N, C-alpha and C positions, 0 to 999 in steps of 0.2 A: 504494500500500500504506500502511496506517495507520502512524503513528509512535507508539511507546509510550515514555513516560518511565519509566525504572526508577530509583527513588531508594533507595539503600542508607543505612542508619543503622548506625554502628559504635559499639562500646563501648570505652572506654579499656582495659578489662581484657583485650581481645583484640589490643591493638596489637602486641605482640611476635610473636604467632602470625601475624598478618597480614603482618608483615615477612618471615617465613619462607615463607609461601605466595604472596606477591605475584608472584614470577617466573612461577609456574604460572597465576595469575589473569590476569596481563597477556598471557601467551602465548595463553591461551584467548580473551581479548578480541581480540587481534591477528588471530587467525584469522577471527573474526567481522567485524572491520573489513575484512579482505581480501576477504571474500565479499559485502560490502555490507549485511550484516545490522545491524551496529553502525555508526551514523552518526557518533557522537562519544562520548567518555567522559572522565571525569576526577574526581578527588577534590575535595571541598570544601576550601577553603583552611584551615579550622579543624580539619581531620582528623575531623570528625564523621560523614562518610559520602561518598557519591559520587553522581553523576548520569550515567546512560547512556541515550542515545537509540537506540532500536531500531526497525528496519523489521520489522513482524510482521503476520500476518493479523489478530490481535486480542490483547487483554490476556492471554487464557488461553494462547495460543501463546507469548507472551513469558515468561510465568510458568513454563511448562513448560521452555522453553529454559534459563532461568537456574537451574534445579535442577542443571545440569551445571557451573556456575561453581565452580572450586576453593574460593573463599571460602565459598560456600554449603555445599558438601559437607563442609568442615571446621568448619562451625558458627560462622563468623566474622562473619556478618551478623546484627546485632541485630534489624533489621526491614527489610523490603523493601516498597516501595509501587510498584505498577504502574498507570499511568494513561494512557489514550489521550490524545495531545496533538495539537491541531489548530493548526499554525502558519499565520498569516495574512499575515505579511510576513517578508522575509529569506530566508536561504539555503535553508531547508527548506520554504518555502511552496509551491514549485512541484512537489512530489513527487506 
């Protein structure tokens, strides 16, 4: 199954609201990790966004799935980029 890199960009203006919604966001992601859909996830160290690797049929399926993210539903994602990623070495290359 293809891997889609989901790159979120955050605005400093929504930092406080993201703190409030973060438990729901992480619970939602945790369920996707448990089901094998989300392979790994985490914020950028500078707080500007996050990277999430997703097993999905294609970019459109990943984009549709992420409309359910509590951060997205609350309007806390400034921009989201969805790109099919093709790993050639390392942990994800044998998928």
